[in-house]
N, C-alpha and C positions, 0 to 999 in steps of 0.2 A: 740379166747378164754374168752379174758379178759371179753367186751362187755355183753359174754353171761352165763358165770358161776364167773369167780372169781369176778365180781364186786358186786353180789349180796352176797358173800360168806363176802366179806369186808364189804360191808353195813351192814349188819347184826352184826356181831364181834363189830365192832366200835361206830355203836350205843349202841349196849346195855354195852359195857365196858363205852362207855360218858354217858347213862342215870344214870347209877349206879353211877361215880362220881360226876355227877352234880346233885343226889337224894338231897341234903341238900340245892341246890340254887333252886331248884324245888320247896320243899316244902315253903320254905320262899318267893317266890316271889308268890305263889298260896296262899298263906296267905294275904298277902300283896293285891291282888288283889282280895279276896273275901271280904275285906271291902271296898275298892274303889269302887268295881262296885255292891253293893249291893249282895252280896252270889253269883256273878256270876264272875269266876277268869276264865274260860275256855270258848274259840270261837270256835262252831264248825261250818262248813261250806263246802259243797258240791263242788268240783272239779273235772275237769277232770286230768286224770292221761292217763299213756301209752295206745294209739291209741285209746283217746278219752272216756278209761272207768272210768265212777264218783264215786267217793270215797269220804269219808268226813276227811274233814281235821283238824289237833287239834292247835290249838294254845294261849297263852295268850290272854286273853282279856284284850285288852289296851286302848278302852274307853268306856266309859259307855252307858247308853240308854234313856238321858234327849232329852225332848222334848221340843216345841215351846208350844205356846197360843194355837197353831190351832191341837196338836196333831203330828206334823211333825220333825224327830230326826232333830235336832241342826245340824250344820256342823262338819265334821271331827276335823276339829281344837279347837272345844270348848266340843267335847268330851270326848278328852282325856285327860286322868288325871294324875297327876303327875306323880302317881307311871308308870302308863302305859308308859308315854314319858321315863323313866329313863329305862324300859323295854326294850322297843324299840329302844332308842339310844342305848343300850348294847347288844343288838339282842338277849336277852334273851326269847323274846318272841319265837323265833325258838326251845324251849327246847322239848315241847312236841310233836314235829314233829318226834321225835326221834323214837314215838312209832307208826308215820303211817311209818317209814322204817324198824321197826322190823314186820310189818305184811305183808311189802314186796308191801305198793300203793306206795309208795318212794323210792330214791335214795338219799343219804346223799348229790351228788352233778350232777344239772342236773335243764333243765330250770323250773323255778318256774310254781308252778300251778297256775294259773288265774279261772275266772269266767267261768262257764259255757252257760251264754248267750254270751260270746266273739267266742264260737265253729262257729256259723252261720256269724258269721263276718269276718272270716281269710281269705287271698286269698289262693291260692294252696300252695305258698310257705309257709306263717306265719303256717299252716294246718302241717308241716314238723316238726315243735317243739314238736309234741305227738309220734314222731318215737320211743321217747326213755320215759323213766317214768324222771319225775319231780324229783326236787331236792331242800333240804333244803337252798343249794345257788348253784350260776351256773356260767356261762362263763359271762352272762349279767349282775349277782350281782358284779364280781369285776371289772367289766370292766364301771361301771357306777351307778346300781342298781336304783333308783328311781329316779335319775337327768338328765336321759339319755331320748329320744324319743321312743314313743313305736316301730317305725320302726326300729331303732338300734336295742333295744332289741330284737326284733325277729329274726334281724340277726345274733346277738350272739349266740342266741338258735339253729337256726340250721346249723349252724358252730360251734356248739360244738357235737350236734347228728351226725355231717360228720367226724369229727373231733376224738372222743371219742376214750380215752387212759388212760391206768394207770399213766403214765407220765404228761398229762393233769388234769387229777383229782388232782396232788398231788399237781400241780401248784396252781389251782384252790382253795384247802384245805389251803393253807398256804397263799395266798394271802386274803381270806378270814378272816382269823386271825389278819390279816397287818389291813384290814378294820374297824375290829370292833373296835380295838384299837383306830385307827384314826377317826372313826365315819364318814365317808365320803359318801357321794351317799345316806342318809338315807329318805333324804325328796325332794321331788321336788319341786324347786323355787315358794314360793307362797301358798304351800300345806302342809296339814299334812299324806297325802296320795298321792301317784299317781294316777292321773286322770284319769276318767275311759276310757277303749278302745272304740272306737266310730265308726270303720272301719278300712282301710287300711292308717290310719296317721302315 
């Protein structure tokens, strides 16, 4: 009953209240990133949701679009702005995704939505992460986030889908708050972001 009905009701109510409470922060961050990113505070990208259905995820844009002399984008670390680094470290870049939750594209808690090009690379086991809605935070995020391997991350995602419950969601919610404060697992060692997924690694 929780998985098929109450989870969506809780998602909508908490996302609505959360967005209203965080609206002052939302406005301040939007203004800061507007100036840091030449008028582009938001980042829109196609992501696969439940059952692989594609939707547009909304995040704060933490990296600028600076390119080298050949017209190629600079590395993530070079494009990460000072404002963007702060927003990412404090997980404020996730706030706009509350809009995705309100729309029903996402849940507050579930596997993180990844890139559409990864869909063809998943094993049958890894693809099971799409049996539930993606989330703003999830079991993998409170167990290492970007500091763990892709394989371990997928194992956590599938395990979550198999054990989804109110008790587990509450546990992930409070662990997420703890992780935000201690700023753990935000970056993969030597990387500004998680390295791309290239297969069953």
